[in-house]
C-alpha positions in Angstrom: 0.0 0.0 0.0 1.5 3.3 -1.0 1.9 5.8 1.8 -0.2 8.9 1.8 2.4 10.9 3.7 3.9 12.5 0.7 5.9 15.7 1.1 2.9 17.7 -0.2 0.5 16.2 2.2 2.8 16.8 5.1 3.2 20.4 4.0 -0.7 20.7 3.9 -1.1 19.2 7.4 1.7 21.6 8.7 -0.4 24.7 7.2 -3.5 23.5 9.0 -4.5 25.2 12.3 -5.2 23.0 15.4 -9.0 23.7 14.8 -8.8 22.5 11.1 -6.9 19.4 12.1 -9.6 18.7 14.8 -12.4 19.3 12.4 -10.8 17.0 9.8 -10.4 14.2 12.5 -14.1 14.7 13.4 -15.1 14.3 9.7 -13.1 11.2 9.2 -14.5 9.5 12.5 -18.1 10.2 11.5 -17.5 9.2 7.9 -16.1 5.9 9.2 -19.2 5.4 11.4 -21.6 6.0 8.5 -19.5 3.6 6.3 -19.7 1.0 9.0 -23.4 1.5 9.5 -23.9 1.0 5.6 -22.0 -2.1 5.6 -23.9 -3.6 8.6 -27.2 -2.7 6.7 -26.1 -4.7 3.8 -24.9 -7.6 5.9 -28.0 -7.4 8.1 -31.0 -6.2 6.1 -33.4 -7.6 8.8 -31.9 -5.3 11.5 -33.7 -2.2 12.6 -31.9 1.1 12.4 -31.8 1.0 16.2 -29.9 -2.4 16.1 -27.5 -1.0 13.3 -26.7 2.2 15.5 -26.3 0.1 18.6 -23.8 -2.3 16.8 -21.8 0.7 15.4 -21.5 2.2 18.8 -20.3 -1.1 20.3 -17.8 -1.5 17.3 -16.3 1.9 17.8 -16.4 1.8 21.5 -14.6 -1.5 21.9 -12.6 -1.2 18.6 -13.8 -4.4 17.3 -15.0 -5.5 13.7 
């Protein structure tokens, strides 16, 4: 897998303020949760939305797959 830490990417990160970095981290976190929820819905079409969200919560809380 190619590294995303190219000199250009590192320079971009260095130019970001702390607030921008934090916002980006939150965006990545919530995107990951949405992707996991979408995958769980595919795997378990019979689950309610509440079940999906509960499982996402457990997965992220305990860092399991």
